C-alpha positions as CSV (number, residue, x, y, z in Angstrom):
1,X,4.6,42.6,-3.4
2,X,6.2,39.7,-5.3
3,X,4.6,36.7,-6.9
4,X,6.5,33.4,-7.7
5,X,5.4,30.2,-9.3
6,X,7.5,27.0,-9.5
7,X,7.3,23.3,-10.0
8,X,9.3,21.7,-7.2
9,X,11.7,18.8,-7.8
10,X,13.9,17.6,-10.6
11,X,12.7,16.4,-13.9
12,X,10.9,13.1,-13.6
13,X,10.5,13.5,-9.9
14,X,6.9,14.1,-8.8
15,X,6.6,17.3,-6.9
16,X,3.7,19.7,-6.2
17,X,3.3,23.1,-7.9
18,X,4.1,25.9,-5.6
19,X,2.9,29.5,-5.7
20,X,4.2,32.2,-3.4
21,X,3.3,35.8,-2.8
22,X,5.3,38.0,-0.4
23,X,4.7,41.3,1.3
24,X,7.2,42.4,3.8
25,X,7.9,39.7,6.4
26,X,4.8,37.7,5.4
27,X,4.8,35.0,2.7
28,X,1.7,33.2,1.5
29,X,2.4,29.9,-0.2
30,X,-0.1,27.7,-2.1
31,X,1.0,24.1,-2.7
32,X,-1.1,21.8,-4.9
33,X,-0.9,18.7,-7.0
34,X,-3.1,16.1,-8.7
35,X,-0.4,13.5,-8.2
36,X,-0.6,11.0,-5.3
37,X,2.9,9.5,-5.6
38,X,4.8,12.6,-4.3
39,X,8.1,12.3,-2.8
40,X,8.6,13.5,0.9
41,X,9.0,17.3,0.9
42,X,12.3,18.9,1.6
43,X,13.2,20.0,5.2
44,X,11.4,23.2,6.0
45,X,14.0,25.9,6.9
46,X,14.3,26.7,10.6
47,X,13.3,30.3,11.3
48,X,12.1,32.4,14.1
49,X,8.6,32.3,12.7
50,X,5.3,30.4,12.6
51,X,3.8,28.4,9.7
52,X,0.0,28.6,9.3
53,X,-1.6,26.0,7.0
54,X,-5.3,26.1,5.8
55,X,-6.4,23.0,4.1
56,X,-8.3,24.0,0.9
57,X,-9.7,20.5,0.2
58,X,-10.0,17.1,1.9
59,X,-6.6,15.4,2.2
60,X,-6.6,11.6,2.7
61,X,-3.1,11.1,4.2
62,X,-0.3,13.1,5.5
63,X,2.9,12.3,7.4
64,X,4.7,14.9,9.5
65,X,8.2,14.7,11.1
66,X,9.6,17.1,13.8
67,X,13.4,16.9,14.2
68,X,13.4,13.6,12.3
69,X,10.6,11.9,14.5
70,X,7.3,11.0,12.9
71,X,4.7,12.9,15.0
72,X,1.6,12.7,12.9
73,X,0.1,10.3,10.3
74,X,-3.4,10.7,9.1
75,X,-5.8,12.8,7.0
76,X,-6.9,16.5,7.1
77,X,-10.5,17.6,6.3
78,X,-11.2,20.7,4.2
79,X,-10.8,24.0,6.0
80,X,-8.7,22.5,8.8
81,X,-6.0,24.8,10.3
82,X,-2.6,23.8,11.5
83,X,0.1,26.0,13.1
84,X,3.7,24.9,13.4
85,X,6.6,26.6,15.2
86,X,9.4,26.9,12.6
87,X,12.0,27.1,15.3
88,X,11.8,23.3,15.1
89,X,12.9,21.3,12.0
90,X,9.8,20.0,10.1
91,X,9.3,17.8,7.1
92,X,6.1,16.6,5.5
93,X,4.9,13.9,3.0
94,X,1.5,14.1,1.3
95,X,-0.1,10.8,0.2
96,X,-3.5,9.9,-1.4
97,X,-4.3,7.0,0.9
98,X,-3.5,4.3,-1.6
99,X,-0.1,2.6,-2.5
100,X,2.0,4.3,-5.1
101,X,2.7,2.1,-8.2
102,X,6.2,1.1,-7.0
103,X,4.7,0.1,-3.6
104,X,1.9,-2.0,-5.3
105,X,4.6,-3.8,-7.3
106,X,6.9,-4.3,-4.4
107,X,4.1,-5.5,-2.1
108,X,2.6,-8.1,-4.6
109,X,6.1,-9.4,-5.6
110,X,7.0,-9.8,-1.9
111,X,3.8,-11.6,-1.1
112,X,4.2,-14.0,-4.1
113,X,7.8,-14.7,-3.1
114,X,6.9,-15.4,0.5
115,X,3.5,-17.1,0.0
116,X,4.6,-20.3,1.7
117,X,7.1,-19.0,4.2
118,X,6.6,-17.0,7.5
119,X,7.0,-13.2,7.4
120,X,5.8,-10.1,9.1
121,X,3.4,-7.6,7.5
122,X,5.4,-5.0,9.5
123,X,8.6,-6.0,7.5
124,X,6.7,-5.5,4.2
125,X,5.3,-2.2,5.4
126,X,8.8,-1.0,6.2
127,X,10.0,-1.9,2.8
128,X,7.3,0.3,1.4
129,X,8.4,3.0,3.8
130,X,5.1,3.0,5.6
131,X,3.9,2.2,9.1
132,X,2.0,-1.2,9.4
133,X,-1.4,0.5,10.1
134,X,-1.1,2.9,7.2
135,X,0.2,0.1,4.8
136,X,-2.8,-2.1,5.7
137,X,-5.2,0.7,4.9
138,X,-3.5,1.8,1.7
139,X,-3.2,-1.8,0.5
140,X,-6.9,-2.3,0.9
141,X,-7.7,0.9,-0.9
142,X,-5.4,-0.2,-3.8
143,X,-6.5,-3.8,-4.1
144,X,-9.9,-3.9,-2.5
145,X,-8.8,-6.5,0.1
146,X,-6.3,-6.6,3.0
147,X,-2.8,-8.1,2.5
148,X,-3.9,-11.2,4.5
149,X,-6.9,-11.7,2.3
150,X,-4.9,-11.1,-0.9
151,X,-2.3,-13.7,0.3
152,X,-5.1,-16.2,1.2
153,X,-6.6,-15.9,-2.2
154,X,-3.3,-16.3,-3.9
155,X,-2.5,-19.4,-1.9
156,X,-5.9,-20.9,-2.8
157,X,-5.1,-20.2,-6.5
158,X,-1.8,-22.2,-6.1
159,X,-3.7,-25.0,-4.3
160,X,-6.0,-25.3,-7.3
161,X,-3.0,-25.6,-9.7
162,X,-1.5,-28.4,-7.5
163,X,-4.8,-30.3,-7.3
164,X,-4.7,-30.9,-11.0
165,X,-1.5,-32.9,-10.3
166,X,-0.9,-36.2,-8.5
167,X,0.3,-34.6,-5.3
168,X,-1.0,-35.7,-1.9
169,X,-3.3,-33.1,-0.2
170,X,-1.0,-32.9,2.9
171,X,2.0,-32.0,0.7
172,X,-0.1,-29.4,-1.2
173,X,-1.0,-27.8,2.1
174,X,2.5,-27.4,3.3
175,X,3.8,-26.3,-0.1
176,X,1.2,-23.5,-0.3
177,X,1.9,-22.1,3.1
178,X,-0.9,-23.7,5.3
179,X,-0.3,-25.2,8.7
180,X,-1.6,-28.6,7.7
181,X,-4.3,-30.3,5.4
182,X,-7.1,-29.4,7.8
183,X,-6.2,-25.8,7.7
184,X,-6.0,-25.8,3.9
185,X,-9.4,-27.6,3.7
186,X,-11.1,-25.0,5.9
187,X,-9.8,-22.0,4.0
188,X,-10.4,-23.6,0.5
189,X,-13.9,-24.5,1.4
190,X,-14.6,-21.1,2.8
191,X,-13.5,-19.4,-0.4
192,X,-14.7,-21.8,-3.1
193,X,-17.7,-23.6,-1.5
194,X,-16.2,-27.0,-2.0
195,X,-13.5,-29.2,-0.5
196,X,-10.2,-29.7,-2.2
197,X,-11.0,-33.3,-2.7
198,X,-14.2,-32.5,-4.5
199,X,-12.5,-29.8,-6.6
200,X,-9.8,-32.3,-7.6
201,X,-12.3,-35.0,-8.5
202,X,-14.5,-32.7,-10.6
203,X,-11.6,-31.0,-12.5
204,X,-9.4,-34.0,-12.9
205,X,-12.3,-35.9,-14.5
206,X,-12.8,-32.9,-17.0
207,X,-9.1,-33.0,-17.9
208,X,-9.2,-36.7,-18.5
209,X,-12.2,-36.4,-20.7
210,X,-10.6,-33.7,-22.7
211,X,-7.3,-35.5,-23.1
212,X,-8.8,-38.9,-24.0
213,X,-8.4,-39.5,-27.7
214,X,-11.5,-40.2,-29.8
215,X,-12.5,-43.9,-30.1
């Protein structure tokens, strides 16, 4: 009987810790990690054998490929059992259910760069190497709001900046990615409780009062 322990992956590349114990033709492997930004695992060697997996704790997200095709994307509860035929080529990727730091950075930079131009959430998800459905769930777990809500709040923040300048409301609406002034007014009022015109009047008067020199 042989016991092996290793830390998979190159230095600086997040990989799980792997422990193996072998007896004859049977090998028991324990794989674990407290990291959530793991890289996809290596291709599992093809063999005339079966792989039996017992989940030791709840796992939020897992992606599984067979012969290069994604066949499963979802979670695994503690004590769940999975059996795979190793005569097929398998590869897996374990995730936490939130975006990795590089995905958070890419997503927010993309949204800021495209806040006033049409784009597809599916395209953004693909850049993060995730399906659209999983990306939406992971983004919400990371930021506490959906990508659409995050983008809407960012646009309103830009609207507020523009309202402090002498720019017509219709131009602000188009510049900040809204269909028209009416659309901007509805969203702005829903988020702030006041119309853009009311916000401008209140805050421009404060700025004027502050900037006015003493008599």
